[in-house]
C-alpha positions in Angstrom: 6.3 -8.9 -5.1 3.6 -6.5 -6.4 1.1 -9.3 -6.4 1.8 -10.1 -2.8 1.4 -6.4 -1.9 -1.9 -6.3 -3.8 -3.1 -9.4 -2.0 -2.3 -8.0 1.4 -4.1 -4.7 0.7 -7.1 -6.3 -0.9 -7.6 -9.4 1.3 -5.4 -8.9 4.4 -6.6 -8.2 7.9 -5.3 -5.7 10.5 -2.3 -7.8 11.3 -1.3 -8.1 7.7 -1.6 -4.3 7.2 0.5 -3.7 10.3 3.2 -6.0 9.0 3.2 -4.2 5.6 3.5 -0.9 7.4 6.4 -2.1 9.5 8.1 -3.4 6.3 7.6 -0.1 4.5 9.0 1.9 7.4 12.1 -0.3 7.4 12.5 -0.2 3.6 11.1 3.0 2.1 11.4 1.6 -1.5 8.4 -0.6 -0.6 6.3 2.6 -0.5 7.0 3.0 -4.3 5.7 -0.5 -4.9 2.6 0.1 -2.8 1.8 3.3 -4.7 2.4 1.5 -8.0 0.0 -1.3 -7.0 -2.6 1.1 -5.7 -2.5 3.4 -8.8 -3.9 0.6 -10.8 -7.1 0.8 -8.7 -7.7 4.5 -8.6 -10.5 4.4 -11.2 -12.5 2.1 -8.9 -14.3 4.1 -6.3 -15.0 0.9 -4.3 -11.3 0.0 -4.0 -11.2 2.0 -0.7 -8.3 -0.1 0.7 -6.2 0.7 -2.3 -7.1 4.4 -2.0 -6.2 4.4 1.6 -2.8 2.8 1.0 -2.1 5.1 -2.0 -2.5 8.1 0.2 -0.5 6.5 3.0 2.4 5.7 0.6 2.3 9.2 -1.0 2.3 10.9 2.4 5.1 8.8 3.9 7.3 9.0 0.7 7.2 12.8 0.9 8.3 12.7 4.6 11.1 10.2 4.1 
């Protein structure tokens, strides 16, 4: 769910991020969901994790 993705990005550790990345590489539609979640945080300059994942999702969607 979008809430689960947001939770992994905001509160997850390295292992959680690695699992999200693996899942996104297997199912590219997850990158759309990651980008959607992260766009809600773009106005917050302190949401660095969300900014990172937004850039990751956008970069990997364009190469898919």
